[in-house]
C-alpha positions as CSV (number, residue, x, y, z in Angstrom):
1,X,136.3,-129.8,41.0
2,X,137.0,-133.5,42.6
3,X,134.2,-132.8,45.9
4,X,131.6,-131.5,43.2
5,X,132.1,-134.8,41.3
6,X,132.0,-136.7,44.3
7,X,129.0,-135.2,45.3
8,X,127.1,-135.6,42.0
9,X,127.8,-139.2,42.0
10,X,126.7,-139.8,45.9
11,X,123.4,-137.9,44.4
12,X,122.9,-140.3,41.8
13,X,124.1,-143.3,43.9
14,X,121.3,-142.0,46.2
15,X,118.6,-142.1,43.4
16,X,119.5,-145.6,42.4
17,X,119.4,-146.8,46.0
18,X,115.8,-145.1,46.2
19,X,114.4,-146.1,43.5
20,X,111.3,-148.7,43.7
21,X,113.5,-151.5,41.7
22,X,116.4,-151.4,43.9
23,X,114.4,-151.1,47.3
24,X,112.4,-154.1,45.6
25,X,115.9,-156.1,44.5
26,X,117.0,-155.6,48.2
27,X,113.5,-157.2,50.1
28,X,113.5,-160.3,47.3
29,X,117.1,-160.6,47.7
30,X,116.2,-161.3,51.7
31,X,113.5,-163.3,50.9
32,X,115.5,-165.5,48.5
33,X,118.1,-166.1,51.0
34,X,115.6,-167.8,53.1
35,X,114.4,-170.3,50.7
36,X,117.0,-173.3,51.0
37,X,116.0,-174.8,48.0
38,X,116.2,-171.4,45.7
39,X,120.0,-170.7,47.3
40,X,120.9,-174.4,46.2
41,X,119.6,-173.7,42.6
42,X,121.2,-170.7,42.6
43,X,124.8,-171.8,43.8
44,X,124.6,-175.0,41.8
45,X,124.0,-172.2,38.7
46,X,127.0,-170.4,39.6
47,X,129.0,-173.7,39.9
48,X,128.0,-174.9,36.6
49,X,128.8,-171.5,35.1
50,X,132.0,-171.5,36.5
51,X,132.4,-175.5,35.0
52,X,131.1,-174.3,31.5
53,X,134.1,-171.8,31.8
54,X,136.8,-174.0,32.6
55,X,135.8,-176.7,30.6
56,X,135.5,-175.7,27.1
57,X,131.8,-174.6,27.4
58,X,130.7,-178.0,27.3
59,X,127.5,-177.8,29.5
60,X,125.4,-175.6,27.9
61,X,122.4,-177.5,28.0
62,X,122.7,-178.4,31.5
63,X,123.2,-174.4,32.4
64,X,120.0,-173.5,30.4
65,X,117.8,-176.0,32.2
66,X,119.3,-174.8,35.3
67,X,118.1,-171.3,34.3
68,X,114.9,-172.1,33.2
69,X,114.2,-173.6,36.5
70,X,115.0,-170.7,38.3
71,X,112.7,-168.4,36.5
72,X,109.8,-171.0,36.9
73,X,109.9,-169.4,40.4
74,X,108.3,-166.5,40.5
75,X,110.5,-164.8,43.2
76,X,113.5,-165.6,41.3
77,X,111.8,-164.3,38.1
78,X,110.8,-161.0,39.7
79,X,113.9,-160.2,41.3
80,X,116.0,-161.0,38.2
81,X,113.4,-158.4,36.6
82,X,113.8,-155.7,38.7
83,X,117.9,-156.3,39.2
84,X,117.6,-156.3,35.2
85,X,116.3,-152.4,35.6
86,X,118.9,-151.4,38.6
87,X,121.5,-152.4,36.2
88,X,120.3,-150.5,33.2
89,X,120.4,-147.6,35.4
90,X,123.9,-148.3,36.8
91,X,125.2,-148.6,32.9
92,X,123.7,-145.7,31.8
93,X,125.5,-143.4,34.6
94,X,128.3,-145.6,33.9
95,X,127.9,-144.6,30.3
96,X,127.4,-141.1,30.7
97,X,130.7,-141.0,32.8
98,X,132.8,-142.6,30.2
99,X,131.8,-140.2,27.9
100,X,132.4,-137.5,30.2
101,X,135.9,-138.6,31.0
102,X,136.6,-139.2,27.2
103,X,135.5,-135.7,26.6
104,X,137.8,-134.5,29.4
105,X,140.8,-136.3,28.1
106,X,140.5,-135.6,24.6
């Protein structure tokens, strides 16, 4: 049973990794990593997000401003659209697996 489950899970992973959205994410991420300005903005956003959590959520406007600035960059915006679709596929599989294991255990 475990081997069958592993095989099926590998098939699901292969479907996701062979999807156009996943392939586009990989290509776009490579392009983004070559863009120093974009990577600087992304790293700044990550730092501000950490500060947001550590410092009582006080820099929300600054975060929104950075996010908007990033989404104004077409490369980032398209990447995020594809990433959202990939994450939806993963979430769908995760939900089904959770339901399956809940059914088995109850």
